[in-house]
C-alpha positions as CSV (number, residue, x, y, z in Angstrom):
1,M,-62.4,-30.7,-20.5
2,H,-61.7,-34.3,-19.5
3,A,-63.8,-35.4,-22.5
4,L,-61.3,-33.7,-24.9
5,V,-58.3,-35.5,-23.4
6,A,-60.1,-38.8,-23.6
7,A,-61.4,-38.1,-27.1
8,G,-57.8,-38.3,-28.5
9,A,-56.5,-34.8,-28.2
10,P,-52.7,-34.8,-27.9
11,A,-51.5,-34.3,-24.3
12,V,-49.4,-31.2,-23.8
13,K,-46.4,-31.6,-21.6
14,V,-46.0,-29.1,-18.8
15,G,-43.0,-26.9,-19.3
16,Q,-42.6,-27.8,-23.0
17,H,-42.4,-24.1,-24.1
18,A,-40.3,-22.9,-21.1
19,A,-36.8,-21.7,-21.8
20,A,-34.0,-24.1,-21.0
21,A,-31.8,-23.4,-18.1
22,P,-28.7,-21.4,-19.0
23,S,-25.5,-23.3,-19.5
24,M,-22.4,-22.7,-17.5
25,F,-20.7,-21.2,-20.6
26,G,-23.6,-18.7,-21.0
27,A,-23.4,-17.7,-17.3
28,I,-19.6,-17.2,-17.5
29,F,-19.9,-15.2,-20.7
30,A,-22.6,-13.0,-19.1
31,L,-20.4,-12.4,-16.1
32,L,-17.4,-11.5,-18.3
33,A,-19.5,-9.2,-20.4
34,V,-20.7,-7.3,-17.3
35,L,-17.1,-7.0,-16.0
36,A,-15.9,-5.7,-19.3
37,L,-18.7,-3.2,-19.4
38,I,-17.7,-1.9,-15.9
39,V,-14.0,-1.6,-16.9
40,G,-14.9,0.1,-20.2
41,L,-17.1,2.7,-18.5
42,G,-14.5,3.4,-15.9
43,W,-11.9,3.9,-18.7
44,V,-14.3,6.3,-20.6
45,L,-15.1,8.3,-17.4
46,K,-11.5,8.7,-16.5
47,R,-10.7,10.2,-19.9
48,M,-13.6,12.6,-20.1
49,P,-12.8,16.2,-19.6
50,G,-13.9,17.6,-16.2
51,S,-13.7,14.3,-14.4
52,G,-12.8,15.1,-10.8
53,F,-10.3,12.3,-10.3
54,K,-7.2,14.5,-10.2
55,P,-6.4,16.5,-7.1
56,A,-6.4,20.3,-7.5
57,E,-3.0,21.8,-8.0
58,G,-1.8,24.2,-5.3
59,L,-4.3,22.8,-2.8
60,R,-3.3,20.2,-0.2
61,V,-4.8,18.9,3.1
62,V,-2.0,19.1,5.7
63,A,-3.8,17.8,8.8
64,S,-7.2,16.7,9.8
65,L,-8.8,16.0,13.2
66,N,-12.3,14.7,14.0
67,V,-13.9,16.8,16.7
68,G,-17.4,15.3,16.5
69,A,-19.6,12.8,14.7
70,K,-19.6,14.9,11.5
71,E,-17.4,17.8,12.4
72,R,-13.7,18.2,11.5
73,V,-10.9,20.7,11.9
74,V,-8.7,20.7,8.8
75,V,-5.5,22.5,7.9
76,V,-5.4,23.2,4.2
77,E,-2.4,24.7,2.3
78,V,-3.4,26.9,-0.6
79,N,-0.4,28.2,-2.7
80,G,1.9,28.2,0.3
81,Q,-0.7,29.8,2.8
82,Q,-2.1,27.5,5.5
83,L,-5.7,27.9,6.7
84,L,-7.5,26.3,9.6
85,L,-11.0,25.3,8.5
86,G,-14.0,24.0,10.4
87,V,-15.9,21.5,8.3
88,T,-19.5,20.6,9.3
89,T,-22.5,19.2,7.6
90,G,-23.8,22.7,7.2
91,G,-20.7,24.1,5.5
92,I,-17.0,25.1,5.8
93,S,-15.8,28.1,7.6
94,T,-12.3,29.7,8.0
95,L,-11.3,29.6,11.7
96,H,-7.8,31.0,11.5
97,Q,-5.0,31.9,9.0
98,L,-1.8,30.3,10.2
99,P,1.2,32.8,10.3
100,E,3.7,29.9,10.0
101,A,3.4,26.6,8.2
102,L,2.8,23.5,10.4
103,P,5.9,21.2,10.5
104,T,5.5,18.3,8.2
105,P,5.1,15.1,10.2
106,E,7.8,12.4,9.9
107,P,6.6,9.6,7.6
108,A,5.8,6.3,9.4
109,R,8.5,3.8,9.2
110,L,8.2,0.0,9.2
111,P,10.0,-1.8,12.1
112,D,13.3,-3.5,11.3
113,L,12.3,-7.1,11.2
114,K,15.8,-8.4,11.6
115,N,16.2,-6.9,15.0
116,L,13.0,-8.2,16.5
117,P,13.4,-10.6,19.5
118,N,12.7,-14.3,18.9
119,F,9.1,-15.0,19.8
120,A,9.7,-18.5,21.0
121,Q,12.3,-17.3,23.5
122,L,10.1,-14.6,24.8
123,L,7.2,-17.0,25.2
124,Q,9.4,-19.5,27.1
125,Q,10.7,-16.7,29.4
126,R,7.2,-15.5,30.1
127,L,6.0,-19.0,30.9
128,R,8.9,-19.6,33.3
129,K,8.1,-16.3,35.2
130,E,4.5,-17.3,35.7
131,K,5.2,-20.7,37.3
């Protein structure tokens, strides 16, 4: 083999036929194409009939409580009737049919930020008490 190289055969450069590294423009274009594909598929799936993205009408979860690692007790309202259900990995079972609807909980309110005490004053008071 060394005799061929010495006899005047043209030397082949290593990596001569390898593909060039992708440019920054190509990488950004590929990323945008993948993102556009994801958004497009989401749009198509949302508009397909039978997609389960909409909540069922007449069915509402009123309350839920974890009672174990994978067990829950759930109050579900179905057309005005409330049911207490036990939900486990093995299935769902009706525990009780509530005679009266549970009271709706009061929505959480954000604190009034204007009436909060001044943090700097509270810190100074606390530091004075500790000395």
